[in-house]
C-alpha positions in Angstrom: -21.0 19.3 13.1 -18.1 19.0 10.6 -15.1 16.8 11.3 -13.3 17.0 8.0 -11.5 19.7 6.1 -13.4 21.4 3.3 -11.1 20.2 0.6 -11.5 16.6 1.7 -15.3 16.9 1.7 -15.1 18.3 -1.9 -12.9 15.5 -3.2 -13.8 12.6 -5.5 -11.9 9.6 -4.1 -9.6 7.4 -6.2 -11.6 4.5 -7.5 -9.6 1.2 -7.8 -10.5 -1.4 -10.4 -13.4 -3.6 -9.5 -12.8 -6.8 -7.6 -14.7 -10.1 -8.1 -17.0 -11.2 -5.3 -16.0 -14.1 -3.0 -16.2 -17.3 -4.9 -16.9 -15.5 -8.2 -15.0 -17.1 -11.1 -13.8 -14.5 -13.6 -10.9 -13.8 -16.0 -9.5 -10.7 -14.3 -7.7 -8.5 -16.7 -8.5 -5.1 -15.2 -5.9 -4.2 -12.5 -2.6 -5.1 -14.2 -1.6 -8.0 -11.9 1.0 -10.4 -13.1 -0.8 -13.6 -14.4 2.0 -15.9 -13.1 2.7 -17.0 -9.5 5.3 -15.4 -7.3 8.8 -16.8 -7.1 9.1 -20.3 -5.4 11.7 -18.7 -3.1 9.1 -16.2 -1.8 6.5 -18.9 -1.3 9.1 -20.9 0.7 9.6 -18.0 3.0 5.8 -17.9 3.7 5.7 -21.6 4.4 8.7 -21.6 6.7 8.1 -18.3 8.4 9.0 -18.3 12.1 5.9 -17.2 14.1 8.2 -15.6 16.7 8.8 -12.8 14.3 5.1 -11.9 14.3 5.3 -11.2 18.1 8.0 -8.5 17.6 7.9 -5.3 15.6 9.7 -5.5 12.3 12.8 -3.6 11.4 11.8 0.1 11.0 13.2 0.3 7.5 12.8 -3.3 6.4 16.5 -3.8 6.4 16.7 -7.3 4.9 14.6 -6.1 1.9 16.4 -2.7 1.7 19.8 -4.4 1.4 18.5 -6.8 -1.3 16.9 -4.0 -3.4 20.2 -2.0 -3.1 22.2 -4.9 -4.3 19.9 -5.5 -7.3 20.2 -1.8 -8.3 23.9 -1.5 -7.5 23.6 1.3 -4.9 24.3 1.6 -1.2 21.3 0.7 1.1 21.0 4.3 2.2 19.8 5.1 -1.3 16.7 2.8 -0.9 13.6 3.4 1.2 11.0 0.6 1.4 7.3 1.3 1.7 4.0 -0.5 2.0 3.6 -0.5 -1.7 4.7 2.3 -3.9 1.4 3.9 -3.0 2.7 4.6 0.4 5.9 6.2 -1.0 3.6 8.5 -3.0 1.8 9.3 0.2 5.1 10.1 1.9 6.1 12.4 -0.9 2.7 14.1 -0.7 2.9 14.6 3.0 6.5 15.9 2.8 6.3 18.0 -0.4 2.7 18.9 -1.3 1.0 21.9 0.4 -1.4 24.7 -0.1 0.5 27.3 -2.2 2.9 24.6 -3.7 2.5 23.4 -7.2 2.3 19.7 -8.4 2.5 18.9 -12.1 2.0 15.8 -14.3 0.8 14.9 -17.7 -2.7 13.5 -18.3 -4.2 11.0 -18.7 -2.1 9.1 -16.1 -2.4 7.4 -12.7 -5.3 9.4 -11.2 -4.0 8.8 -7.6 -1.6 11.7 -8.3 -4.5 14.1 -8.4 -6.0 12.5 -5.3 -2.8 13.1 -3.3 -2.5 16.7 -4.4 -6.2 17.4 -3.5 -5.7 15.9 0.0 -3.0 18.5 0.6 -4.9 21.3 -1.2 -1.9 21.8 -3.5 -2.1 23.7 -6.8 -2.5 21.2 -9.6 -1.1 21.6 -13.2 -2.2 18.9 -15.6 -0.4 19.0 -18.9 -2.3 17.1 -21.7 -0.5 14.3 -23.5 -0.8 14.3 -27.3 -2.4 11.4 -29.2 0.9 9.4 -29.1 1.4 10.0 -25.4 4.8 11.7 -26.1 6.4 13.1 -22.9 5.7 16.9 -22.9 9.1 17.8 -21.4 9.0 21.5 -22.2 5.4 22.0 -21.0 6.1 20.2 -17.7 9.3 22.2 -17.2 7.4 25.5 -17.9 4.8 24.5 -15.2 7.2 25.7 -12.6 6.1 22.9 -10.1 7.6 22.1 -6.8 7.0 18.4 -7.6 6.7 16.9 -11.1 5.4 13.3 -11.4 6.0 11.1 -14.4 4.8 7.5 -14.7 7.2 5.6 -17.0 5.8 3.4 -18.4 2.7 5.5 -18.2 -0.7 4.1 -17.2 -3.1 3.8 -18.9 -1.2 4.2 -22.1 1.8 1.8 -21.4 4.2 4.4 -23.0 7.8 4.1 -21.8 10.1 7.2 -21.8 13.8 7.0 -22.4 16.2 7.9 -19.7 17.6 10.7 -21.9 14.1 12.4 -22.1 13.7 12.1 -18.3 17.2 13.5 -17.7 16.4 16.5 -19.9 13.3 17.1 -17.7 15.4 16.7 -14.6 17.9 19.3 -15.9 15.1 21.7 -16.7 13.7 21.4 -13.1 17.1 21.5 -11.4 17.3 23.9 -8.5 13.6 24.4 -8.3 11.6 21.2 -8.5 11.7 17.5 -7.5 11.1 15.0 -10.3 9.5 11.8 -9.2 9.6 9.0 -11.8 7.0 6.3 -11.0 8.4 3.1 -12.5 5.7 0.6 -11.4 5.8 -1.1 -14.8 9.5 -0.8 -15.5 10.2 -4.5 -15.3 8.3 -4.9 -18.6 10.0 -1.9 -20.3 12.9 -1.7 -22.8 14.8 0.6 -20.4 14.6 2.3 -17.0 15.8 5.5 -15.3 17.2 4.0 -12.1 20.7 5.5 -12.9 19.3 9.1 -12.8 19.3 9.7 -9.0 23.1 9.2 -9.1 23.4 11.9 -11.8 20.7 14.3 -10.7 20.1 15.5 -7.1 16.4 16.3 -7.8 15.3 12.8 -9.0 13.5 10.1 -7.1 12.6 6.7 -8.6 9.6 4.6 -7.3 9.4 0.9 -7.8 6.9 -1.8 -6.7 7.0 -5.6 -6.4 3.3 -5.8 -7.4 3.8 -6.2 -11.2 7.1 -7.8 -12.2 7.3 -9.9 -9.1 3.7 -11.0 -8.8 3.4 -9.7 -5.3 0.5 -7.2 -5.5 -1.1 -8.8 -2.4 2.0 -8.4 -0.3 2.2 -4.5 -0.7 5.9 -3.8 -1.0 7.5 -0.9 -2.9 10.6 1.3 -2.6 12.2 4.6 -3.5 15.6 5.0 -5.0 17.1 8.5 -4.4 20.0 10.3 -2.8 20.1 9.7 1.0 19.5 13.4 1.8 16.1 13.1 0.0 15.1 9.9 1.7 16.0 11.3 5.1 13.3 13.9 4.6 10.8 11.2 3.6 11.7 9.2 6.7 10.2 12.0 8.8 6.7 11.3 7.5 6.7 7.5 7.1 4.9 5.1 9.4 7.1 3.8 12.2 7.0 0.1 11.2 5.5 0.5 7.8 6.7 -2.8 6.2 5.7 -6.0 8.0 8.1 -8.8 8.8 6.4 -11.2 6.4 6.4 -8.8 3.4 10.0 -7.8 4.1 11.4 -11.3 3.9 9.2 -12.7 1.2 9.9 -9.6 -1.0 13.6 -9.9 -0.4 13.5 -13.6 -1.5 11.5 -12.6 -4.6 14.0 -9.9 -5.6 17.0 -12.3 -5.1 15.3 -14.7 -7.6 16.0 -12.5 -10.7 16.1 -15.5 -13.1 12.5 -16.4 -12.2 11.3 -12.8 -12.5 12.9 -12.4 -15.9 11.3 -15.6 -17.2 7.9 -14.5 -16.1 8.4 -11.0 -17.6 9.5 -12.5 -20.9 6.3 -14.6 -21.0 4.2 -11.4 -20.4 6.1 -9.4 -23.1 5.6 -12.2 -25.6 1.9 -12.5 -24.8 1.6 -8.7 -25.0 2.9 -8.7 -28.6 0.7 -11.6 -29.6 -2.4 -10.0 -28.1 -1.7 -6.7 -29.7 -1.4 -8.3 -33.1 -4.7 -10.2 -32.6 -6.6 -7.1 -31.5 -5.2 -5.1 -34.4 -6.4 -7.8 -36.7 -9.9 -7.3 -35.3 -9.7 -3.6 -36.1 -8.6 -2.2 -32.8 -6.1 0.6 -32.5 -3.4 -0.5 -30.1 -1.0 1.9 -28.6 2.6 0.8 -28.3 3.1 -0.6 -24.7 6.2 -1.3 -22.5 4.0 -2.4 -19.6 1.9 -5.5 -18.8 -1.2 -4.1 -20.3 -2.5 -2.6 -23.6 -4.5 0.6 -24.2 -6.8 0.0 -27.2 -9.7 1.7 -29.1 -12.4 -0.6 -30.5 -13.1 -0.3 -34.2 -16.4 1.5 -33.6 -15.3 3.4 -30.5 -17.9 1.6 -28.4 -15.6 0.9 -25.5 -18.3 0.9 -22.8 -20.4 -1.6 -24.8 -17.5 -4.1 -25.2 -16.6 -3.7 -21.5 -20.1 -4.5 -20.4 -20.4 -7.4 -22.8 -17.2 -8.9 -21.6 -18.2 -8.4 -17.9 -21.4 -10.3 -18.6 -19.3 -13.2 -19.8 -17.0 -13.1 -16.7 -14.1 -11.2 -18.2 -13.1 -8.0 -16.4 -11.1 -5.3 -18.3 -10.8 -1.6 -17.4 -13.1 1.1 -18.8 -12.6 4.8 -17.9 -15.7 6.9 -18.2 -14.0 10.3 -18.5 -12.6 11.8 -21.7 -10.3 11.3 -23.5 -10.4 7.7 -22.4 -14.1 7.0 -22.7 -13.6 5.4 -26.2 -10.7 3.2 -25.1 -10.1 0.1 -23.0 -7.2 -1.0 -20.9 -6.5 -4.7 -20.9 -4.1 -6.4 -18.6 -2.0 -9.2 -20.1 -3.1 -12.6 -18.9 -1.9 -16.2 -19.5 -2.1 -17.6 -23.0 -5.4 -19.3 -22.2 -6.9 -16.1 -20.7 -5.8 -14.0 -23.6 -7.3 -16.5 -26.1 -10.6 -16.5 -24.2 -10.6 -12.7 -24.3 -10.0 -12.5 -28.0 -12.7 -15.1 -28.8 -15.2 -13.2 -26.6 -14.3 -9.9 -28.3 -14.7 -11.5 -31.7 -18.1 -12.8 -30.8 -19.1 -9.5 -29.3 -18.1 -7.5 -32.4 
């Protein structure tokens, strides 16, 4: 007896980065968490939270957070839709826009969850290869003729950021026939962002998360910025009370504390530059990054061997087994002490 659709049975599920066991002490540089603690304002919300709020359902669109995010981005609240992490926003887009006979396009390698979502809906997938420099293939993506085009900016696993002008050119090329979703999970660490584009292009949707820049990966809060008529359609497929009362208020407090977030981001960016220089000194190729991680190729290309050696020493980084990434490693930026321990371990391994 079969309970599941054929395309679901045939799928390979998305595989998250490995997590340490309970009580296991490791230096965890494999899933791009922020190495610094959340804003003290967010922690104060957790300590002082009124338990009466847990008895009642939360606001259906996390209104307190929605208003705060709108204020930070200088838009009306109707232009913001909160979600249970930006992953849930991607699920909403897939449920509302992907379908058998509809086309989804993105450049590869990128966030592999895009493929998972398209396969769930049995959509037609167009994967456009990046070049060696991970330049955005605007013309090729436009020529794919997709109903939905996804761009991670900065991209993962490369860390490459794309200028708003490039993304605007792609939006123009897709106008009237396709939605452009710009996934800005790592934009807090980038030189620029594209959050102004929804106001200029009716087919652009921006996704953001508090997991990276705000150190709230465990809270699961993200949001979309787009024209209200687009978000009204997503509202039809979202969970009824999809953002809990605790995440709503803690995330709002974190977003209001922009000074703290900017200080933490500045520390990460400074550490990123230092770590990149140290790895280049050891003979690694390091791709330019505007994120909180680095994509690197070891001097001998033996990425798997270095990954395994570091894991044996209690240091987790990310190794991707599939080409063209199987000779590369993705390393999250840690604290100064964590990065120093990583570099020393790599030096000894080499």
